[in-house]
C-alpha positions in Angstrom: 43.2 20.1 45.0 41.1 23.0 45.7 40.4 23.6 41.7 39.3 19.8 41.7 37.1 20.4 43.9 36.0 23.6 42.0 35.6 21.8 38.3 33.3 19.3 39.5 31.1 22.0 41.1 31.1 24.3 37.6 30.5 21.6 35.2 32.4 18.3 36.4 31.4 14.7 36.8 28.8 15.6 39.9 27.4 19.5 37.6 23.3 18.5 37.1 23.2 18.7 33.0 21.7 21.7 31.5 18.9 21.8 28.6 18.8 23.4 25.4 16.5 25.8 27.2 18.7 26.5 29.8 16.3 24.3 32.3 17.7 21.0 34.6 17.7 17.8 33.1 14.8 15.6 35.0 15.8 12.4 36.8 15.4 9.1 35.1 11.7 7.6 36.6 12.3 3.5 37.9 8.0 3.0 37.3 8.9 1.2 33.0 11.5 -1.8 32.6 12.3 -4.8 31.7 14.5 -7.3 31.7 15.9 -9.5 28.6 18.3 -12.7 29.4 20.4 -14.3 26.6 18.7 -17.2 25.0 15.1 -16.3 27.4 13.6 -13.3 25.8 12.3 -10.4 27.7 9.8 -9.9 30.7 8.8 -6.7 32.6 8.9 -7.1 36.6 7.0 -5.4 39.2 10.4 -4.7 40.8 14.1 -5.4 40.1 16.0 -5.1 43.5 20.0 -5.5 44.7 22.0 -2.8 42.0 25.1 -2.8 44.6 28.8 -3.0 44.3 31.1 -3.1 46.9 34.4 -2.8 47.6 36.5 -4.4 49.9 39.2 -2.7 51.9 42.3 -4.4 53.1 44.0 -2.8 55.1 48.1 -3.0 56.3 50.1 -1.5 58.9 52.8 0.7 57.7 55.9 2.4 60.0 58.7 4.1 59.7 57.6 7.3 59.4 57.5 8.9 62.8 53.9 7.3 63.2 52.3 4.0 62.7 49.6 4.4 59.6 46.8 1.8 58.5 47.0 1.9 55.0 43.9 1.1 52.9 43.8 -0.1 49.5 41.3 -1.7 46.9 40.2 -4.9 47.9 37.2 -7.4 46.2 34.5 -6.1 44.5 31.3 -7.9 45.6 28.0 -7.4 43.5 24.5 -7.9 45.6 21.7 -10.4 44.3 18.8 -9.4 42.4 15.6 -9.6 43.4 12.9 -9.8 40.6 9.4 -10.1 41.8 6.0 -10.1 38.9 2.7 -11.2 39.0 1.6 -15.3 38.3 0.7 -16.0 34.7 -0.7 -19.0 33.7 3.0 -19.6 31.6 5.6 -20.8 34.5 8.0 -18.6 32.7 10.3 -18.0 35.7 10.2 -21.1 37.4 10.7 -22.8 34.7 14.2 -21.0 34.1 14.5 -21.7 38.0 13.4 -25.3 37.6 16.4 -25.9 35.1 19.0 -25.1 37.3 17.3 -27.0 40.1 17.4 -30.4 37.8 20.4 -30.0 36.0 19.4 -29.4 32.8 21.4 -26.1 32.6 24.4 -25.5 34.7 25.3 -22.5 32.5 25.3 -18.9 34.0 23.6 -16.1 31.2 24.0 -12.4 30.7 21.2 -9.9 30.9 20.5 -6.4 30.5 18.1 -4.6 32.4 16.4 -1.3 30.8 14.4 1.9 32.2 12.4 3.2 30.0 10.8 6.7 29.5 7.3 8.0 28.5 7.8 7.8 25.0 8.8 3.9 25.0 12.9 5.1 24.3 15.7 3.7 26.5 16.8 6.2 29.1 19.3 3.7 31.8 20.6 0.0 31.2 23.3 -2.5 33.8 24.1 -5.0 32.2 24.4 -8.1 34.5 27.1 -10.7 34.1 26.7 -14.5 34.3 23.8 -15.2 36.7 22.0 -17.7 37.4 18.5 -18.1 39.7 18.9 -19.5 43.8 15.9 -18.6 44.5 12.8 -18.8 43.5 9.5 -18.3 46.0 5.7 -17.7 45.0 3.1 -16.2 47.3 0.9 -18.1 49.1 -2.8 -17.9 48.8 -6.0 -16.6 50.7 -9.6 -17.1 49.8 -9.9 -13.5 52.1 -7.7 -11.8 49.2 -8.5 -10.7 45.9 -4.3 -9.4 45.8 -2.7 -11.1 42.7 -0.1 -13.8 43.3 3.6 -12.5 43.7 6.4 -14.5 42.6 9.6 -13.8 43.4 13.1 -14.9 41.5 16.2 -14.8 43.7 19.5 -14.1 40.9 23.0 -14.6 41.6 26.1 -13.2 39.4 29.3 -11.6 38.7 29.0 -8.3 38.1 26.2 -5.8 37.8 27.2 -2.8 35.6 25.7 0.4 34.7 26.2 1.2 30.6 27.5 4.0 29.9 25.4 4.6 26.9 22.2 2.8 27.8 21.9 -0.6 25.5 19.0 -0.3 23.4 
């Protein structure tokens, strides 16, 4: 067991990769990204939030070892809702996507890919969102005392958000 921990610390899963010049690699920055929806195209957003996966724990009581023991097993995996926000444009692209489900003209979920880019425009990370559909749409209110950009928010439910091991270009 101690040998396993040593391997992790000296180049295993948790180590920071070294660059060819022995400099440490920089973490990926999260300010350039797009979301591509099957059949809908690609859009940029102000923010994308909700990359959360959780595994429930199933407990059961086990005995006969000289003491009472609670055993734990992995249970169902749940995925959080994805929240997309962007500035409102004259083309109501996000609202059309939501209203097609609201009005029943679209019932099938779609897949999506969210990509992060470096400064040169190269994809550095991506996440696949499986079987997603909109469950909420909101447009920020209007205020004559403010010159802020109107923000629209779309919330998507899904059946899986997975970090791609090799970024999808």
